[in-house]
C-alpha positions as CSV (number, residue, x, y, z in Angstrom):
1,M,0.0,0.0,0.0
2,S,1.5,3.3,-1.0
3,A,1.4,6.6,0.8
4,H,-1.0,7.9,-1.8
5,D,-3.5,5.1,-0.9
6,V,-3.3,5.8,2.8
7,H,-3.9,9.5,2.2
8,A,-6.7,8.8,-0.2
9,G,-8.7,7.0,2.4
10,V,-8.1,3.4,1.5
11,A,-6.5,2.6,4.8
12,H,-9.1,4.6,6.8
13,G,-11.8,2.0,6.2
14,H,-14.0,4.1,3.8
15,E,-14.5,1.0,1.7
16,D,-15.7,-1.1,4.6
17,S,-19.1,-2.5,3.8
18,H,-19.7,-3.7,7.4
19,H,-20.1,-0.3,8.8
20,D,-22.7,-0.1,11.5
21,D,-25.0,2.9,11.3
22,G,-26.6,2.1,14.6
23,P,-29.7,0.2,15.5
24,H,-32.5,0.1,13.0
25,S,-36.0,0.2,14.3
26,T,-39.2,-1.3,13.0
27,F,-42.8,-0.3,13.4
28,S,-43.5,-3.6,15.2
29,A,-40.8,-2.9,17.8
30,Y,-42.5,0.4,18.5
31,I,-45.9,-1.2,18.8
32,I,-44.6,-3.9,21.1
33,G,-42.9,-1.3,23.2
34,F,-46.1,0.8,23.4
35,F,-48.2,-2.2,24.3
36,L,-45.8,-3.3,27.0
37,S,-45.6,0.2,28.4
38,V,-49.3,0.5,28.7
39,V,-49.6,-2.9,30.4
40,L,-46.7,-2.1,32.7
41,T,-48.5,1.1,33.7
42,A,-52.0,-0.3,34.0
43,I,-51.0,-3.3,36.3
44,P,-49.4,-1.2,39.0
45,F,-52.2,1.4,38.8
46,W,-54.7,-1.4,39.3
47,L,-52.7,-2.9,42.2
48,V,-52.8,0.5,44.0
49,M,-56.3,1.5,43.2
50,A,-57.9,-1.9,44.1
51,K,-55.7,-2.2,47.2
52,V,-54.7,-5.7,46.2
53,I,-51.5,-5.6,48.3
54,D,-52.1,-4.8,52.0
55,S,-48.5,-4.2,53.1
56,R,-47.0,-0.9,52.0
57,S,-43.5,-2.2,51.8
58,T,-44.6,-5.1,49.6
59,A,-46.5,-2.8,47.4
60,A,-43.5,-0.4,47.1
61,L,-41.3,-3.4,46.1
62,A,-43.8,-4.6,43.5
63,L,-44.2,-1.1,42.0
64,G,-40.5,-0.7,42.0
65,A,-40.1,-4.0,40.1
66,F,-42.7,-2.9,37.5
67,A,-40.8,0.4,37.1
68,V,-37.5,-1.3,36.5
69,V,-39.1,-3.6,33.9
70,Q,-40.7,-0.6,32.2
71,I,-37.3,1.2,32.1
72,L,-35.8,-1.9,30.4
73,V,-38.7,-2.0,27.9
74,H,-38.1,1.7,27.0
75,M,-34.4,1.2,26.7
76,I,-34.7,-1.8,24.4
77,C,-37.8,-0.8,22.3
78,F,-37.5,2.9,22.1
79,L,-33.8,3.8,22.7
80,H,-32.7,0.6,20.8
81,M,-30.0,-0.2,23.4
82,N,-28.4,-3.6,23.1
83,G,-24.9,-5.1,23.5
84,K,-24.1,-4.6,19.9
85,A,-24.8,-0.9,19.6
86,E,-21.6,1.1,19.4
87,G,-19.5,-1.9,20.3
88,G,-21.2,-2.3,23.6
89,W,-20.2,1.1,25.0
90,T,-23.8,2.3,25.2
91,M,-24.7,-0.6,27.5
92,L,-21.5,-0.2,29.5
93,S,-22.2,3.5,30.0
94,T,-25.8,2.8,31.0
95,I,-24.6,0.2,33.6
96,F,-22.2,2.7,35.0
97,S,-24.9,5.4,35.2
98,V,-27.3,3.0,36.9
99,I,-24.7,2.1,39.5
100,F,-23.8,5.7,40.0
101,V,-27.5,6.7,40.5
102,A,-28.1,3.8,42.8
103,V,-25.2,4.7,45.0
104,T,-26.3,8.4,45.0
105,I,-29.9,7.6,46.0
106,A,-28.8,5.1,48.7
107,G,-26.4,7.6,50.2
108,T,-28.9,10.3,50.1
109,L,-31.6,8.2,51.8
110,W,-29.1,7.0,54.4
111,V,-28.1,10.6,55.2
112,M,-31.7,11.8,55.3
113,F,-32.9,9.0,57.6
114,H,-30.0,9.3,60.0
115,M,-29.4,13.0,60.0
116,N,-31.9,13.9,62.7
117,T,-30.6,11.2,65.0
118,Q,-27.0,12.0,64.5
119,M,-27.2,15.8,64.6
120,M,-29.9,16.3,67.3
121,P,-29.6,13.5,69.8
122,G,-31.3,15.5,72.6
123,H,-34.1,16.8,70.5
124,A,-37.7,16.8,71.8
125,E,-38.8,14.3,69.2
126,H,-36.7,11.7,70.8
127,A,-38.0,12.2,74.3
128,A,-40.3,9.6,76.0
129,P,-43.9,9.7,74.9
130,G,-46.0,12.1,77.0
131,A,-42.9,13.8,78.4
132,T,-42.6,17.5,77.8
133,Q,-39.6,19.6,78.4
134,A,-40.6,22.5,80.6
135,P,-38.1,25.4,81.2
136,A,-36.0,24.9,84.3
137,A,-37.4,26.5,87.5
138,P,-35.5,29.3,89.1
139,H,-33.1,28.1,91.8
140,G,-34.6,27.9,95.3
141,H,-38.3,28.5,94.4
142,G,-39.4,24.9,93.9
143,G,-40.9,25.6,90.5
144,A,-43.7,27.8,91.7
145,A,-43.8,31.5,90.9
146,S,-44.2,33.7,93.9
147,N,-44.5,37.5,94.3
């Protein structure tokens, strides 16, 4: 290969017929994604409105699971993310983003739930039920005001 061929673009891969222009979508993929999105929205809505699940924590976990599945449906059907797009870098960056967001949310919740206890240990909210904190009585008067 001569220097002229390299400069003309022969060595730059311009003649490569296997060039990936990115994911190609079909109308059926959009219809499937739309149908799954509607179903994955309707089921949690029904679960909450019909009060099918009594436990709030179980309901929150179920709704969270439906939300994660719906996110995956959107990523695959509408954003066309798969392991082949851009040599896998799109999926790798998405995994990094999910981990980063999960760590950020977990850290934020941990700080928010424990901040009051750590910063205000003698606060009135942590006193025994029914106990009120009255101002201290003047020294020597026994707590009663006298004139």
